[in-house]
N, C-alpha and C positions, 0 to 999 in steps of 0.2 A: 549379124556378124559380131557385133559387140557382145552379145550374150555368149557366143562361142569362145571369145577371148577370155571372158570372165570365168567360164567353166574350166577352160584350160589352165588358167592361173590358179584356181582353187585346187585342181587336181595336182598341180606341181607343188603347191603349198602343203597339201596333205601328205605327199610322198616325202617331202623334206622333213615334215614333222615326224613321220614314221621313222625315218633314219635317225633323227635326233632322239626319238623315244628309245630306239635300240641302243644308241650310245649312252644315253642316260641310265638305261637299265643295267648296262655293264658297269657304269660308274657307281650305281647303287650297290651292286654286288661287291665291288671293291671296297666301298665305304663301309659295308657291313663287316668285312674282314678286318679292316683297320680299326673299326669300333670295338670289335672283339679283342684285338690285341691291346688297344688302349685300356679297356676294362681290366684285362689281365694284369697289365703293368700297374694300373691304379691299385688293384688288390694287393699286389706285391709291395708297392711303396707304402700302402696303408699298414700292412703287417709289419714292415720294417720301422716305420716312424710314428705309428699310432695316429696319423692324420693323413687325409687324402691330399694329393698334390693339386694345388689350385690351377696350375696351368693345364694339367691333363684333364681336369674337370671342365675347364672352359673349352678345351679342344673337343672333348666328347660331346658337350652341349652343342657346339657349332656344327659338328659332324652330324648329329641327330637332326638338326634343322635343315642341313643340306639334304639328307635322306627324305625329309618331309617335303621339301621343295620338289625333289625328283618325283616322288609319289604323286604330288599334285599335278605336275606337268604330264606325267604318263597317263593319268586317269582323266585328262582333259578338264580338271578342276581349275587349272591356271594356264594362261597363255605365255607366261614368263619362263623362258628357258633358264635353268639353273646354271651355276658355276660350271664351266669357265666362260659362259656367255653373259653372266651377270656377276655381281660382287659376291664374295664368299660371305655366308651368313654370320652375323655377329653372335657372340655368346653373352647375352645380357645377364 
């Protein structure tokens, strides 16, 4: 009976992870669109001022790290669920 309870818990966890993977996949797609817009804005600002905007650069870096965390979670390389279930990645 104890083994049946463990199997049931594992199945419930895998279904929860599957749901989180779908949600994180949607977040990854949205982040890709936001990253494209950020890159476009950065290009325009660089054309106008001859220097990249440091805040946009930092945001783009942290957004890329978020996408990396989502890819790690979705491919089972990590068990840590990315933002909003964890802190937003820093842009070192």
